[in-house]
N, CA, C and O atoms as CSV, one atom per row, in Angstrom:
chain,resi,resn,atom,element,x,y,z
A,1,MET,N,N,15.072,17.129,2.627
A,1,MET,CA,C,13.961,17.775,1.791
A,1,MET,C,C,13.136,16.794,1.459
A,1,MET,O,O,13.512,15.813,0.818
A,2,LYS,N,N,11.970,16.968,1.856
A,2,LYS,CA,C,10.846,16.180,1.692
A,2,LYS,C,C,10.642,16.486,0.066
A,2,LYS,O,O,10.975,17.518,-0.517
A,3,LYS,N,N,10.079,15.443,-0.441
A,3,LYS,CA,C,9.802,15.577,-2.081
A,3,LYS,C,C,8.224,15.797,-1.732
A,3,LYS,O,O,7.580,15.531,-0.717
A,4,SER,N,N,7.848,16.404,-3.005
A,4,SER,CA,C,6.269,16.584,-2.684
A,4,SER,C,C,5.408,15.559,-4.236
A,4,SER,O,O,5.894,14.867,-5.130
A,5,CYS,N,N,4.294,15.872,-3.961
A,5,CYS,CA,C,3.118,15.802,-4.953
A,5,CYS,C,C,2.801,16.974,-5.929
A,5,CYS,O,O,3.448,18.011,-5.782
A,6,GLY,N,N,1.883,16.904,-6.889
A,6,GLY,CA,C,1.505,17.907,-7.520
A,6,GLY,C,C,0.995,18.885,-6.653
A,6,GLY,O,O,0.991,20.069,-6.993
A,7,CYS,N,N,0.489,18.446,-5.379
A,7,CYS,CA,C,-0.533,19.852,-4.832
A,7,CYS,C,C,0.553,20.241,-3.628
A,7,CYS,O,O,0.078,20.807,-2.643
A,8,GLY,N,N,1.964,19.974,-3.651
A,8,GLY,CA,C,2.680,20.417,-2.701
A,8,GLY,C,C,3.087,19.856,-1.516
A,8,GLY,O,O,3.935,20.417,-0.823
A,9,GLN,N,N,2.482,18.607,-1.142
A,9,GLN,CA,C,2.402,18.155,0.386
A,9,GLN,C,C,3.514,17.005,-0.081
A,9,GLN,O,O,3.790,16.792,-1.262
A,10,ALA,N,N,4.041,16.379,0.924
A,10,ALA,CA,C,4.908,14.940,0.860
A,10,ALA,C,C,3.767,13.936,0.691
A,10,ALA,O,O,2.734,13.978,1.359
A,11,PRO,N,N,4.091,12.846,-0.448
A,11,PRO,CA,C,3.051,12.126,-0.982
A,11,PRO,C,C,2.935,11.018,0.329
A,11,PRO,O,O,3.597,10.823,1.348
A,12,ARG,N,N,1.769,10.435,-0.260
A,12,ARG,CA,C,1.187,9.162,0.780
A,12,ARG,C,C,1.379,8.275,-0.037
A,12,ARG,O,O,1.165,8.344,-1.248
A,13,LEU,N,N,1.990,6.964,0.840
A,13,LEU,CA,C,2.404,5.787,-0.510
A,13,LEU,C,C,1.474,4.956,-0.291
A,13,LEU,O,O,0.566,5.172,0.511
A,14,ILE,N,N,1.592,3.899,-0.984
A,14,ILE,CA,C,0.860,2.653,-0.783
A,14,ILE,C,C,1.635,1.476,-1.081
A,14,ILE,O,O,1.656,1.287,-2.298
A,15,PHE,N,N,2.260,0.639,-0.450
A,15,PHE,CA,C,2.849,-0.682,-1.053
A,15,PHE,C,C,1.922,-2.022,-0.672
A,15,PHE,O,O,1.840,-2.578,0.423
A,16,PRO,N,N,1.343,-2.315,-1.753
A,16,PRO,CA,C,0.572,-3.678,-1.931
A,16,PRO,C,C,1.548,-4.612,-1.898
A,16,PRO,O,O,2.699,-4.327,-2.230
A,17,CYS,N,N,1.132,-6.041,-1.422
A,17,CYS,CA,C,1.779,-7.248,-1.397
A,17,CYS,C,C,1.788,-7.761,-3.078
A,17,CYS,O,O,2.644,-8.330,-3.755
A,18,SER,N,N,0.357,-7.246,-3.386
A,18,SER,CA,C,0.830,-7.823,-4.780
A,18,SER,C,C,1.057,-9.402,-5.433
A,18,SER,O,O,1.433,-9.802,-6.535
A,19,GLY,N,N,0.614,-10.100,-4.124
A,19,GLY,CA,C,0.756,-11.615,-4.335
A,19,GLY,C,C,0.672,-12.131,-5.562
A,19,GLY,O,O,0.597,-11.446,-6.582
A,20,ALA,N,N,0.681,-13.551,-5.520
A,20,ALA,CA,C,0.018,-14.691,-6.507
A,20,ALA,C,C,-1.338,-14.885,-6.170
A,20,ALA,O,O,-2.264,-14.716,-6.963
A,21,SER,N,N,-1.459,-15.249,-4.960
A,21,SER,CA,C,-3.146,-15.288,-4.959
A,21,SER,C,C,-4.239,-14.191,-4.930
A,21,SER,O,O,-4.035,-12.981,-5.028
A,22,ASP,N,N,-5.409,-14.798,-4.781
A,22,ASP,CA,C,-6.490,-13.782,-4.771
A,22,ASP,C,C,-6.288,-12.661,-3.828
A,22,ASP,O,O,-6.314,-11.514,-4.275
A,23,VAL,N,N,-6.141,-12.820,-2.896
A,23,VAL,CA,C,-5.766,-11.667,-1.725
A,23,VAL,C,C,-4.526,-10.691,-2.196
A,23,VAL,O,O,-4.313,-9.537,-1.822
A,24,GLY,N,N,-3.806,-11.453,-3.084
A,24,GLY,CA,C,-2.556,-10.403,-3.368
A,24,GLY,C,C,-2.985,-9.566,-4.677
A,24,GLY,O,O,-2.530,-8.461,-4.973
A,25,ARG,N,N,-3.949,-10.300,-5.409
A,25,ARG,CA,C,-4.388,-9.707,-6.372
A,25,ARG,C,C,-5.456,-8.351,-6.064
A,25,ARG,O,O,-5.515,-7.280,-6.668
A,26,LEU,N,N,-6.182,-8.791,-5.004
A,26,LEU,CA,C,-6.768,-7.760,-4.361
A,26,LEU,C,C,-6.354,-6.723,-4.019
A,26,LEU,O,O,-6.796,-5.604,-4.280
A,27,SER,N,N,-5.016,-7.171,-3.089
A,27,SER,CA,C,-4.268,-6.028,-2.329
A,27,SER,C,C,-3.567,-4.799,-3.711
A,27,SER,O,O,-3.500,-3.579,-3.560
A,28,ASP,N,N,-3.152,-5.529,-4.902
A,28,ASP,CA,C,-2.643,-4.825,-6.200
A,28,ASP,C,C,-4.036,-3.975,-6.795
A,28,ASP,O,O,-3.738,-2.807,-7.041
A,29,LEU,N,N,-5.118,-4.216,-7.007
A,29,LEU,CA,C,-6.349,-3.888,-7.351
A,29,LEU,C,C,-6.783,-2.369,-6.686
A,29,LEU,O,O,-7.033,-1.316,-7.273
A,30,ALA,N,N,-6.767,-2.735,-4.989
A,30,ALA,CA,C,-7.192,-1.883,-4.089
A,30,ALA,C,C,-6.048,-0.601,-4.312
A,30,ALA,O,O,-6.452,0.537,-4.547
A,31,ALA,N,N,-4.974,-0.834,-4.239
A,31,ALA,CA,C,-3.964,0.220,-4.402
A,31,ALA,C,C,-3.966,1.027,-5.468
A,31,ALA,O,O,-3.723,2.234,-5.475
A,32,ARG,N,N,-4.312,0.173,-6.583
A,32,ARG,CA,C,-4.538,1.100,-8.031
A,32,ARG,C,C,-5.462,1.968,-8.050
A,32,ARG,O,O,-5.492,3.137,-8.435
A,33,GLN,N,N,-6.699,0.852,-7.308
A,33,GLN,CA,C,-8.021,2.121,-6.879
A,33,GLN,C,C,-7.116,3.249,-6.071
A,33,GLN,O,O,-6.367,4.037,-6.648
A,34,MET,N,N,-7.283,3.202,-4.851
A,34,MET,CA,C,-6.427,4.215,-4.059
A,34,MET,C,C,-5.674,5.428,-4.788
A,34,MET,O,O,-5.918,6.615,-4.573
A,35,THR,N,N,-4.907,5.032,-5.508
A,35,THR,CA,C,-4.218,6.014,-6.453
A,35,THR,C,C,-5.081,6.298,-7.711
A,35,THR,O,O,-4.656,7.294,-8.297
A,36,LYS,N,N,-5.819,5.913,-8.120
A,36,LYS,CA,C,-7.011,6.505,-9.101
A,36,LYS,C,C,-7.784,7.616,-8.436
A,36,LYS,O,O,-8.069,8.665,-9.013
A,37,ASP,N,N,-8.203,7.245,-6.826
A,37,ASP,CA,C,-8.867,8.072,-6.573
A,37,ASP,C,C,-8.147,9.362,-5.632
A,37,ASP,O,O,-8.719,10.090,-4.821
A,38,LYS,N,N,-6.975,9.366,-5.964
A,38,LYS,CA,C,-5.785,10.400,-5.658
A,38,LYS,C,C,-5.687,10.189,-3.631
A,38,LYS,O,O,-5.140,11.026,-2.912
A,39,ALA,N,N,-6.368,8.876,-3.101
A,39,ALA,CA,C,-5.698,8.865,-1.747
A,39,ALA,C,C,-4.436,8.857,-1.337
A,39,ALA,O,O,-3.990,9.257,-0.263
A,40,GLY,N,N,-3.700,8.229,-2.532
A,40,GLY,CA,C,-2.070,8.118,-2.278
A,40,GLY,C,C,-1.942,7.640,-3.283
A,40,GLY,O,O,-2.915,7.601,-4.037
A,41,LYS,N,N,-0.672,7.081,-3.687
A,41,LYS,CA,C,0.052,6.958,-4.863
A,41,LYS,C,C,1.016,5.387,-4.441
A,41,LYS,O,O,1.929,5.308,-3.619
A,42,MET,N,N,0.342,4.067,-5.459
A,42,MET,CA,C,0.970,3.266,-5.310
A,42,MET,C,C,2.492,3.007,-5.507
A,42,MET,O,O,3.025,3.728,-6.351
A,43,TYR,N,N,2.951,2.479,-5.138
A,43,TYR,CA,C,4.736,2.473,-5.173
A,43,TYR,C,C,5.310,1.152,-5.204
A,43,TYR,O,O,4.575,0.164,-5.209
A,44,CYS,N,N,6.707,1.048,-5.229
A,44,CYS,CA,C,7.140,-0.026,-5.741
A,44,CYS,C,C,7.746,-1.007,-4.694
A,44,CYS,O,O,8.910,-0.703,-4.433
A,45,LEU,N,N,7.268,-2.142,-3.993
A,45,LEU,CA,C,7.806,-2.927,-2.628
A,45,LEU,C,C,8.469,-3.531,-3.508
A,45,LEU,O,O,9.120,-4.250,-2.751
A,46,ALA,N,N,8.888,-3.861,-4.741
A,46,ALA,CA,C,10.261,-4.520,-5.032
A,46,ALA,C,C,11.641,-3.974,-4.922
A,46,ALA,O,O,12.734,-4.518,-4.771
A,47,GLY,N,N,11.137,-2.320,-5.083
A,47,GLY,CA,C,12.283,-1.444,-4.831
A,47,GLY,C,C,12.981,-1.543,-3.585
A,47,GLY,O,O,14.185,-1.692,-3.372
A,48,ILE,N,N,11.885,-1.420,-2.695
A,48,ILE,CA,C,12.132,-1.360,-1.201
A,48,ILE,C,C,13.204,-2.906,-0.849
A,48,ILE,O,O,14.362,-2.973,-0.435
A,49,GLY,N,N,12.318,-3.883,-1.187
A,49,GLY,CA,C,13.110,-5.211,-1.030
A,49,GLY,C,C,14.491,-5.582,-1.761
A,49,GLY,O,O,15.231,-6.496,-1.397
A,50,GLY,N,N,14.745,-4.630,-2.973
A,50,GLY,CA,C,15.767,-4.804,-3.540
A,50,GLY,C,C,16.531,-3.560,-3.193
A,50,GLY,O,O,17.540,-3.489,-3.895
A,51,ARG,N,N,16.401,-2.475,-2.295
A,51,ARG,CA,C,17.715,-1.803,-1.522
A,51,ARG,C,C,17.648,-0.525,-2.833
A,51,ARG,O,O,18.591,0.266,-2.835
A,52,VAL,N,N,16.825,-0.390,-3.643
A,52,VAL,CA,C,16.756,0.667,-4.790
A,52,VAL,C,C,17.062,2.004,-3.677
A,52,VAL,O,O,16.653,2.130,-2.523
A,53,ASN,N,N,17.804,2.790,-4.369
A,53,ASN,CA,C,18.418,4.025,-3.598
A,53,ASN,C,C,17.053,4.833,-3.846
A,53,ASN,O,O,16.317,4.655,-2.875
A,54,ASP,N,N,16.546,5.543,-4.678
A,54,ASP,CA,C,16.027,6.131,-5.279
A,54,ASP,C,C,14.587,6.232,-4.760
A,54,ASP,O,O,13.971,7.248,-4.440
A,55,ILE,N,N,14.130,4.764,-4.748
A,55,ILE,CA,C,13.071,4.075,-4.101
A,55,ILE,C,C,12.680,4.729,-2.570
A,55,ILE,O,O,11.755,5.458,-2.212
A,56,LEU,N,N,13.921,4.069,-1.783
A,56,LEU,CA,C,14.054,4.151,-0.540
A,56,LEU,C,C,13.942,5.906,0.152
A,56,LEU,O,O,13.456,6.252,1.229
A,57,VAL,N,N,14.562,6.732,-0.889
A,57,VAL,CA,C,14.629,8.010,-0.641
A,57,VAL,C,C,13.215,8.487,-0.470
A,57,VAL,O,O,12.737,8.975,0.554
A,58,ASN,N,N,12.544,8.253,-1.756
A,58,ASN,CA,C,11.395,8.817,-2.203
A,58,ASN,C,C,10.256,8.197,-1.107
A,58,ASN,O,O,9.193,8.799,-0.953
A,59,ALA,N,N,10.503,7.149,-0.476
A,59,ALA,CA,C,9.358,6.366,0.329
A,59,ALA,C,C,9.818,6.965,2.104
A,59,ALA,O,O,8.991,6.960,3.017
A,60,ARG,N,N,11.054,7.367,2.247
A,60,ARG,CA,C,11.513,7.600,3.691
A,60,ARG,C,C,10.863,9.537,3.882
A,60,ARG,O,O,10.578,10.182,4.891
A,61,ALA,N,N,10.851,9.888,2.478
A,61,ALA,CA,C,10.260,11.325,2.276
A,61,ALA,C,C,8.557,11.499,2.259
A,61,ALA,O,O,7.800,12.447,2.052
A,62,ALA,N,N,8.387,10.115,2.577
A,62,ALA,CA,C,6.602,10.271,2.357
A,62,ALA,C,C,6.081,10.754,3.830
A,62,ALA,O,O,6.577,10.514,4.931
A,63,ASP,N,N,4.941,11.501,3.496
A,63,ASP,CA,C,4.026,11.698,4.846
A,63,ASP,C,C,3.462,10.712,5.252
A,63,ASP,O,O,3.220,10.831,6.454
A,64,SER,N,N,3.043,9.546,4.731
A,64,SER,CA,C,2.211,8.606,5.106
A,64,SER,C,C,2.378,7.343,4.310
A,64,SER,O,O,2.348,7.482,3.088
A,65,ILE,N,N,2.553,6.099,4.809
A,65,ILE,CA,C,2.719,4.930,4.146
A,65,ILE,C,C,1.946,3.899,4.829
A,65,ILE,O,O,1.941,3.718,6.046
A,66,LEU,N,N,1.154,3.094,3.771
A,66,LEU,CA,C,0.637,1.891,3.973
A,66,LEU,C,C,0.816,0.785,3.490
A,66,LEU,O,O,1.051,0.756,2.282
A,67,ALA,N,N,0.782,-0.208,4.072
A,67,ALA,CA,C,1.695,-1.583,3.400
A,67,ALA,C,C,0.284,-2.424,3.434
A,67,ALA,O,O,-0.278,-2.467,4.528
A,68,ILE,N,N,-0.193,-2.944,2.578
A,68,ILE,CA,C,-1.364,-3.518,2.154
A,68,ILE,C,C,-0.960,-5.293,1.861
A,68,ILE,O,O,-0.382,-5.641,0.832
A,69,ASP,N,N,-1.407,-6.343,3.022
A,69,ASP,CA,C,-1.143,-7.630,2.839
A,69,ASP,C,C,-2.364,-8.415,2.916
A,69,ASP,O,O,-3.300,-8.321,3.710
A,70,GLY,N,N,-2.126,-9.425,1.672
A,70,GLY,CA,C,-3.326,-10.212,1.238
A,70,GLY,C,C,-3.605,-11.311,2.265
A,70,GLY,O,O,-4.682,-11.907,2.254
A,71,CYS,N,N,-2.601,-11.597,3.190
A,71,CYS,CA,C,-2.440,-13.002,3.855
A,71,CYS,C,C,-1.731,-12.763,5.099
A,71,CYS,O,O,-1.122,-11.696,5.173
A,72,LYS,N,N,-1.687,-13.685,6.253
A,72,LYS,CA,C,-0.926,-13.415,7.509
A,72,LYS,C,C,0.450,-14.122,7.200
A,72,LYS,O,O,1.003,-14.908,7.969
A,73,LEU,N,N,0.882,-13.765,6.073
A,73,LEU,CA,C,2.567,-14.086,6.140
A,73,LEU,C,C,2.988,-12.550,5.969
A,73,LEU,O,O,4.198,-12.325,5.966
A,74,ASP,N,N,2.200,-11.585,5.842
A,74,ASP,CA,C,2.705,-10.168,6.149
A,74,ASP,C,C,4.150,-9.747,5.171
A,74,ASP,O,O,5.110,-9.117,5.613
A,75,CYS,N,N,4.032,-10.202,3.944
A,75,CYS,CA,C,5.135,-10.000,3.226
A,75,CYS,C,C,5.322,-8.357,3.109
A,75,CYS,O,O,6.346,-7.894,3.613
A,76,ALA,N,N,4.682,-7.734,2.672
A,76,ALA,CA,C,4.629,-6.230,2.556
A,76,ALA,C,C,5.092,-5.313,3.866
A,76,ALA,O,O,5.856,-4.370,3.661
A,77,LYS,N,N,4.741,-5.527,4.879
A,77,LYS,CA,C,4.927,-5.004,6.361
A,77,LYS,C,C,6.117,-5.525,6.638
A,77,LYS,O,O,6.925,-4.921,7.343
A,78,ASN,N,N,6.395,-6.892,6.031
A,78,ASN,CA,C,8.249,-7.695,6.592
A,78,ASN,C,C,9.248,-6.551,5.545
A,78,ASN,O,O,10.299,-5.951,5.770
A,79,CYS,N,N,8.507,-6.603,4.567
A,79,CYS,CA,C,9.683,-5.993,3.813
A,79,CYS,C,C,10.205,-4.426,3.869
A,79,CYS,O,O,11.280,-3.999,3.448
A,80,LEU,N,N,9.045,-3.630,4.564
A,80,LEU,CA,C,9.178,-2.233,4.776
A,80,LEU,C,C,9.987,-2.338,5.971
A,80,LEU,O,O,10.964,-1.622,6.190
A,81,GLU,N,N,9.434,-3.513,6.964
A,81,GLU,CA,C,10.232,-3.090,8.272
A,81,GLU,C,C,12.018,-3.787,8.330
A,81,GLU,O,O,12.766,-3.532,9.274
A,82,GLN,N,N,12.388,-4.565,7.276
A,82,GLN,CA,C,13.687,-4.939,6.936
A,82,GLN,C,C,14.484,-4.225,6.292
A,82,GLN,O,O,15.682,-4.430,6.097
A,83,ALA,N,N,13.644,-3.098,5.835
A,83,ALA,CA,C,14.208,-1.861,5.037
A,83,ALA,C,C,14.430,-0.764,5.947
A,83,ALA,O,O,14.911,0.297,5.549
A,84,GLY,N,N,14.076,-0.981,7.251
A,84,GLY,CA,C,14.053,0.243,8.113
A,84,GLY,C,C,13.104,0.876,8.529
A,84,GLY,O,O,12.994,1.565,9.544
A,85,PHE,N,N,12.152,0.557,7.450
A,85,PHE,CA,C,10.470,1.497,8.107
A,85,PHE,C,C,9.839,1.266,9.571
A,85,PHE,O,O,9.861,0.152,10.094
A,86,SER,N,N,9.455,2.035,9.995
A,86,SER,CA,C,8.636,1.630,11.230
A,86,SER,C,C,7.367,3.041,11.183
A,86,SER,O,O,7.377,3.929,10.331
A,87,GLY,N,N,6.646,2.956,12.000
A,87,GLY,CA,C,5.606,3.656,12.414
A,87,GLY,C,C,4.520,3.883,11.355
A,87,GLY,O,O,3.696,4.788,11.490
A,88,PHE,N,N,4.527,2.786,9.956
A,88,PHE,CA,C,3.606,2.662,8.897
A,88,PHE,C,C,2.012,2.420,9.150
A,88,PHE,O,O,1.629,1.966,10.228
A,89,ASN,N,N,1.397,2.640,8.439
A,89,ASN,CA,C,0.098,1.775,8.447
A,89,ASN,C,C,0.011,0.444,7.970
A,89,ASN,O,O,0.838,0.170,7.100
A,90,HIS,N,N,-0.842,-0.537,8.338
A,90,HIS,CA,C,-0.958,-1.833,7.956
A,90,HIS,C,C,-2.205,-2.331,8.015
A,90,HIS,O,O,-2.902,-2.402,9.027
A,91,LEU,N,N,-2.545,-2.751,6.691
A,91,LEU,CA,C,-3.850,-3.367,6.344
A,91,LEU,C,C,-3.652,-4.598,5.951
A,91,LEU,O,O,-2.905,-4.803,4.994
A,92,GLN,N,N,-4.223,-5.546,6.554
A,92,GLN,CA,C,-3.965,-7.291,6.511
A,92,GLN,C,C,-5.571,-7.759,6.098
A,92,GLN,O,O,-6.586,-7.675,6.789
A,93,LEU,N,N,-5.463,-8.088,5.219
A,93,LEU,CA,C,-7.034,-8.571,4.612
A,93,LEU,C,C,-7.723,-9.494,5.432
A,93,LEU,O,O,-8.935,-9.458,5.640
A,94,GLU,N,N,-6.971,-10.278,5.869
A,94,GLU,CA,C,-7.405,-11.045,6.582
A,94,GLU,C,C,-8.427,-10.676,7.928
A,94,GLU,O,O,-9.374,-11.334,8.358
A,95,GLU,N,N,-7.903,-9.454,8.388
A,95,GLU,CA,C,-8.670,-8.803,9.242
A,95,GLU,C,C,-9.862,-8.481,9.001
A,95,GLU,O,O,-10.684,-8.483,9.918
A,96,LEU,N,N,-10.258,-8.089,7.542
A,96,LEU,CA,C,-11.383,-8.110,6.921
A,96,LEU,C,C,-12.179,-8.791,6.593
A,96,LEU,O,O,-13.241,-8.348,6.157
A,97,GLY,N,N,-11.933,-10.065,6.694
A,97,GLY,CA,C,-12.807,-11.183,6.209
A,97,GLY,C,C,-12.390,-12.127,5.097
A,97,GLY,O,O,-12.985,-13.151,4.760
A,98,PHE,N,N,-11.091,-11.542,4.492
A,98,PHE,CA,C,-11.154,-11.994,3.130
A,98,PHE,C,C,-9.939,-13.197,3.595
A,98,PHE,O,O,-8.995,-12.843,4.301
A,99,GLU,N,N,-10.067,-14.561,3.145
A,99,GLU,CA,C,-9.079,-15.514,2.974
A,99,GLU,C,C,-8.571,-16.224,2.085
A,99,GLU,O,O,-9.371,-16.744,1.307
A,100,LYS,N,N,-7.255,-16.470,1.904
A,100,LYS,CA,C,-6.494,-16.926,0.726
A,100,LYS,C,C,-6.719,-17.795,0.107
A,100,LYS,O,O,-6.303,-18.852,0.582
A,101,GLY,N,N,-7.322,-17.875,-0.984
A,101,GLY,CA,C,-7.633,-18.625,-2.060
A,101,GLY,C,C,-9.153,-18.890,-1.847
A,101,GLY,O,O,-9.446,-19.916,-2.460
A,102,GLU,N,N,-10.157,-18.391,-1.254
A,102,GLU,CA,C,-11.240,-18.304,-0.967
A,102,GLU,C,C,-11.795,-16.942,-0.944
A,102,GLU,O,O,-12.863,-16.837,-0.341
A,103,SER,N,N,-11.284,-15.830,-1.491
A,103,SER,CA,C,-11.948,-14.560,-1.502
A,103,SER,C,C,-12.362,-14.289,-3.278
A,103,SER,O,O,-11.649,-14.752,-4.169
A,104,GLU,N,N,-13.169,-13.764,-3.458
A,104,GLU,CA,C,-13.628,-13.019,-4.509
A,104,GLU,C,C,-13.089,-11.672,-4.947
A,104,GLU,O,O,-13.198,-10.683,-4.221
A,105,VAL,N,N,-12.372,-11.627,-6.418
A,105,VAL,CA,C,-11.977,-10.276,-6.664
A,105,VAL,C,C,-13.160,-9.555,-7.645
A,105,VAL,O,O,-13.314,-9.918,-8.811
A,106,THR,N,N,-13.853,-8.648,-7.114
A,106,THR,CA,C,-14.748,-7.757,-7.722
A,106,THR,C,C,-14.736,-6.540,-7.356
A,106,THR,O,O,-14.298,-6.104,-6.291
A,107,GLY,N,N,-15.398,-5.730,-8.554
A,107,GLY,CA,C,-14.886,-4.358,-7.941
A,107,GLY,C,C,-15.859,-3.778,-6.789
A,107,GLY,O,O,-15.835,-2.582,-6.501
A,108,ALA,N,N,-16.907,-4.903,-6.007
A,108,ALA,CA,C,-17.197,-4.081,-4.576
A,108,ALA,C,C,-16.042,-4.697,-3.735
A,108,ALA,O,O,-15.953,-4.110,-2.657
A,109,THR,N,N,-15.234,-5.580,-3.870
A,109,THR,CA,C,-14.486,-6.398,-2.868
A,109,THR,C,C,-13.120,-5.245,-3.012
A,109,THR,O,O,-12.543,-4.795,-2.023
A,110,VAL,N,N,-12.782,-4.913,-4.350
A,110,VAL,CA,C,-11.663,-3.622,-4.530
A,110,VAL,C,C,-12.215,-2.645,-3.533
A,110,VAL,O,O,-11.804,-2.411,-2.396
A,111,ALA,N,N,-13.345,-2.058,-4.259
A,111,ALA,CA,C,-13.974,-0.505,-3.248
A,111,ALA,C,C,-13.777,-0.989,-1.716
A,111,ALA,O,O,-13.057,-0.375,-0.928
A,112,ARG,N,N,-14.375,-1.957,-1.440
A,112,ARG,CA,C,-14.125,-2.148,0.214
A,112,ARG,C,C,-12.730,-1.993,0.847
A,112,ARG,O,O,-12.447,-1.486,1.933
A,113,VAL,N,N,-11.950,-2.527,-0.048
A,113,VAL,CA,C,-10.432,-2.705,0.737
A,113,VAL,C,C,-9.927,-1.283,0.520
A,113,VAL,O,O,-9.359,-0.686,1.435
A,114,ALA,N,N,-10.138,-0.698,-0.757
A,114,ALA,CA,C,-9.560,0.465,-0.926
A,114,ALA,C,C,-9.770,1.916,0.073
A,114,ALA,O,O,-8.995,2.813,0.407
A,115,LYS,N,N,-11.391,1.605,0.378
A,115,LYS,CA,C,-11.765,2.716,1.144
A,115,LYS,C,C,-11.170,2.222,2.760
A,115,LYS,O,O,-10.799,3.054,3.589
A,116,LYS,N,N,-11.166,1.283,2.917
A,116,LYS,CA,C,-10.202,0.878,4.461
A,116,LYS,C,C,-8.929,1.422,4.449
A,116,LYS,O,O,-8.461,2.005,5.426
A,117,GLY,N,N,-8.171,1.224,3.105
A,117,GLY,CA,C,-6.874,1.513,2.873
A,117,GLY,C,C,-6.734,3.420,3.269
A,117,GLY,O,O,-5.951,3.921,4.075
A,118,ALA,N,N,-7.624,4.052,2.521
A,118,ALA,CA,C,-7.661,5.473,2.296
A,118,ALA,C,C,-7.852,5.816,3.479
A,118,ALA,O,O,-7.104,6.714,3.867
A,119,GLU,N,N,-8.852,5.289,4.465
A,119,GLU,CA,C,-9.027,5.503,5.907
A,119,GLU,C,C,-7.977,5.628,6.907
A,119,GLU,O,O,-7.864,6.384,7.872
A,120,LEU,N,N,-6.990,4.400,6.290
A,120,LEU,CA,C,-5.653,4.635,7.197
A,120,LEU,C,C,-4.830,5.143,6.869
A,120,LEU,O,O,-4.014,5.445,7.740
A,121,LEU,N,N,-4.575,5.489,5.640
A,121,LEU,CA,C,-3.560,6.061,5.072
A,121,LEU,C,C,-3.963,7.761,5.413
A,121,LEU,O,O,-3.128,8.659,5.305
A,122,GLY,N,N,-5.014,7.926,5.725
A,122,GLY,CA,C,-5.561,9.675,5.850
A,122,GLY,C,C,-5.913,10.106,4.687
A,122,GLY,O,O,-6.028,9.438,3.659
A,123,LYS,N,N,-6.139,11.544,4.873
A,123,LYS,CA,C,-6.673,12.418,3.979
A,123,LYS,C,C,-5.088,13.187,3.163
A,123,LYS,O,O,-4.003,13.525,3.636
A,124,GLY,N,N,-5.630,13.215,1.854
A,124,GLY,CA,C,-4.078,14.083,1.387
A,124,GLY,C,C,-4.486,13.744,-0.415
A,124,GLY,O,O,-5.388,13.057,-0.894
A,125,CYS,N,N,-3.533,14.451,-0.996
A,125,CYS,CA,C,-3.446,14.512,-2.372
A,125,CYS,C,C,-2.569,13.936,-3.016
A,125,CYS,O,O,-1.552,14.293,-2.422
A,126,CYS,N,N,-2.202,13.172,-3.970
A,126,CYS,CA,C,-0.866,12.870,-4.625
A,126,CYS,C,C,-1.382,12.421,-6.057
A,126,CYS,O,O,-2.435,11.787,-6.120
A,127,SER,N,N,-0.917,12.624,-6.813
A,127,SER,CA,C,-1.248,12.648,-8.328
A,127,SER,C,C,-0.211,11.747,-9.295
A,127,SER,O,O,-0.386,11.700,-10.512
């Protein structure tokens, strides 16, 4: 049985790497902005890596998943794949021109990443 968000649809989940660098911070803030904009719901990547049963069950019930990685190490993508997920959307910030250690985290850059993430995740509602 699929879990649903407040609108009755299965949730669209966002897993940012939230790494320790500027691009990790950018991935985290973009996921938070997407959640605020109701494009999807930021969810716990650490719970996926730690194989927390409730988080895995909810993620498997998602309508759509987006992994956001700040750098080419692809930690979010790899974490999801190692937990058995496939067919999810992936946004790698280097593909948008953001370089680790060289990227400003501003309202404009967060908005740019959130917009691209929302495009990849698809239309939906989550609260």
